[in-house]
C-alpha positions in Angstrom: -12.2 27.0 -16.9 -9.9 28.9 -18.7 -7.4 27.5 -21.0 -4.3 29.8 -19.2 -5.3 28.0 -15.9 -5.4 24.6 -17.4 -1.9 25.4 -18.9 -0.6 26.8 -15.5 -1.8 23.9 -14.0 0.0 21.5 -16.1 3.3 23.6 -15.5 2.8 23.0 -11.5 2.4 19.2 -12.0 5.2 18.9 -14.1 7.4 21.0 -11.6 6.5 19.1 -8.7 6.7 15.7 -10.5 10.2 16.5 -11.3 11.2 16.9 -7.4 12.9 14.3 -5.8 11.1 12.3 -2.7 13.0 11.2 0.3 16.6 11.7 1.5 19.7 9.5 1.8 19.7 7.6 4.9 22.9 6.9 6.5 21.9 3.6 8.2 21.7 5.1 11.6 17.9 4.1 13.2 17.5 7.8 14.1 18.6 9.0 10.3 16.1 6.1 9.1 13.0 7.5 10.9 14.1 10.7 9.6 14.3 9.5 6.2 10.6 8.0 6.2 9.5 11.0 7.5 10.6 13.5 5.2 10.1 11.3 2.5 6.5 11.0 3.6 6.2 14.7 3.9 7.4 15.6 0.5 5.4 12.9 -1.2 2.3 14.1 0.3 2.8 17.5 -0.4 3.4 17.1 -3.6 0.8 14.4 -4.0 -1.8 16.9 -2.3 -1.0 19.8 -4.9 -1.0 17.7 -8.3 -4.0 16.1 -6.8 -5.9 19.6 -6.1 -4.7 20.6 -9.6 -6.3 17.5 -11.1 -9.8 17.7 -8.9 -10.2 21.0 -9.8 -9.5 20.4 -13.7 -12.1 17.5 -13.8 -14.5 18.8 -10.8 -14.2 22.5 -12.1 -14.9 23.5 -8.6 -13.5 23.7 -5.2 -14.9 20.6 -3.8 -13.0 18.8 -6.7 -9.8 20.5 -5.7 -10.1 19.4 -1.9 -11.0 15.5 -2.8 -8.3 15.7 -5.5 -6.1 17.1 -2.9 -6.9 14.6 -0.3 -6.2 11.9 -2.4 -3.3 13.2 -4.0 -1.6 13.1 -0.6 -2.5 9.9 0.8 -0.8 8.8 -2.8 2.2 10.7 -2.5 2.6 10.4 1.2 2.6 6.0 0.4 5.2 7.4 -2.4 7.6 9.2 -0.1 7.4 6.2 2.6 8.6 3.9 -0.3 11.1 5.7 -1.9 12.9 7.5 1.2 13.0 3.6 3.1 11.4 0.8 2.4 11.0 -1.8 5.3 11.3 -4.8 3.0 14.9 -4.1 2.5 15.9 -3.9 6.1 15.5 -7.4 7.1 18.6 -7.4 8.9 17.9 -4.7 11.5 15.1 -6.7 13.3 15.9 -8.8 15.9 12.9 -11.3 14.4 11.6 -12.3 10.9 8.1 -12.0 12.5 8.5 -8.5 13.2 10.6 -7.5 10.1 7.1 -9.3 8.3 4.4 -7.4 10.4 6.0 -4.0 9.4 6.3 -5.4 5.7 2.3 -6.2 6.3 2.0 -2.5 7.9 3.3 -0.8 4.4 1.6 -3.0 2.4 -1.6 -2.4 3.6 -1.3 1.4 3.4 0.0 1.3 -0.5 -3.3 -1.1 -1.1 -5.6 1.4 0.6 -3.7 4.2 -1.2 -4.2 2.3 -4.6 -7.6 1.3 -3.6 -9.0 5.1 -3.3 -7.2 6.3 -5.6 -8.8 3.6 -8.3 -12.2 5.1 -7.0 -11.3 8.3 -7.4 -9.7 8.0 -10.9 -12.5 6.0 -12.2 -15.3 8.6 -11.9 -13.1 11.2 -13.3 -12.6 9.3 -16.4 -16.6 8.1 -16.4 -17.2 12.3 -16.5 -14.3 13.3 -19.1 -15.3 10.4 -21.4 -18.9 11.8 -21.2 -17.2 15.1 -21.9 -15.0 14.4 -24.8 -17.9 12.6 -26.3 -19.8 16.0 -26.2 -16.7 17.8 -27.6 -16.3 15.9 -30.3 -20.0 16.1 -31.6 -19.7 20.2 -31.2 -16.4 19.7 -33.2 -17.9 17.7 -35.9 -21.2 20.7 -35.9 -18.1 23.4 -36.2 -20.1 24.3 -32.7 -16.2 24.7 -31.0 -12.8 25.3 -32.1 -9.6 23.1 -31.5 -8.4 24.9 -28.9 -11.3 24.2 -26.8 -10.1 20.0 -27.8 -6.4 20.9 -27.3 -7.1 22.4 -23.9 -9.4 19.5 -22.7 -6.4 16.8 -24.0 -4.2 18.8 -21.5 -6.4 18.0 -18.6 -6.5 14.5 -19.6 -2.8 14.4 -19.8 -2.0 15.3 -16.7 -4.7 13.1 -15.4 -2.8 10.6 -17.0 0.7 11.4 -16.3 -0.3 11.3 -12.4 -2.2 7.8 -13.0 1.4 6.9 -14.6 3.3 7.9 -11.8 1.1 6.7 -9.1 1.4 3.2 -10.8 5.1 3.1 -10.9 4.9 3.6 -7.1 2.2 0.6 -6.9 4.9 -1.4 -8.6 7.6 -0.6 -6.5 5.8 -1.5 -3.5 4.6 -4.5 -5.3 8.5 -5.7 -6.3 9.9 -4.6 -3.0 7.1 -7.2 -1.2 8.1 -9.9 -3.6 11.4 -9.5 -2.8 10.6 -9.7 0.7 8.5 -12.7 0.6 11.1 -14.4 -1.1 13.5 -14.1 1.9 11.4 -16.3 3.6 11.4 -20.0 4.6 8.7 -21.3 2.0 9.0 -24.8 3.7 7.3 -23.5 7.0 5.0 -20.2 6.0 3.8 -18.3 8.9 0.5 -16.3 9.6 2.7 -13.3 9.1 3.6 -14.6 5.6 0.5 -15.8 4.7 -0.5 -12.4 5.5 1.8 -10.8 3.3 1.4 -12.9 0.3 -2.3 -12.0 0.4 -1.6 -8.1 0.3 0.9 -9.0 -2.7 -2.1 -10.7 -4.7 -4.5 -8.0 -3.5 -1.8 -4.9 -4.7 -1.6 -7.0 -8.0 -5.5 -6.7 -8.5 -5.0 -2.9 -7.8 -2.5 -2.6 -9.9 -4.1 -4.3 -13.2 -7.4 -1.7 -12.3 -4.9 1.3 -12.7 -3.4 0.0 -15.6 -6.8 -0.1 -17.1 -7.6 3.5 -16.4 -4.2 4.4 -17.6 -5.1 2.9 -20.9 -8.7 4.6 -21.0 -6.9 7.8 -19.9 -4.6 7.4 -23.1 -7.5 6.8 -25.3 -9.3 9.6 -24.1 -6.3 11.6 -24.8 -6.3 10.3 -28.4 -10.0 11.3 -29.0 -9.4 15.0 -28.3 -6.5 14.7 -30.8 -7.4 16.8 -34.1 
């Protein structure tokens, strides 16, 4: 893959990451529903483009781009909903607390699933990048490749690190929102719904810990290509 393509890909990534997600809600039911739809659509679109680029950079082929786009769309869609209008802050709009908690659970399950999928994808990508960067290090030491090649690889890794950082921020936002929701529930009389939400929060905490490790691994790979 040419350095020109890699550079173009990074420019597109940065442009998409700078786009605002979601819109301002006026407080009416129809506007809130529209906010959710628009936030999800924008997030999914940005995620698909970014994910596709990363998939192509790491996988080096169309299949990699398609897989990356699918993962990116899922992650972006969840983020669009979260930033657009999170259900955790809408308790007053529900007649019953259980109904509100059930919606919180659905949101948490969605983000958990998306984060789990992303973790699986980036774990595989990191393994490939690790092998490739070790090879490039040896080639550079033996003067069989140049600094420009290493810098191109670093650009690829940094793009993946950027996307992972964004995903981590979104997951943490969801975790904070759900913790705030659970804090509003009567602890003296836990219900099946509150217990279920608590379980989803515990799952997300583990997924975030894994995602943080992936971020550290990518940062180490990036440093490896610095010469």
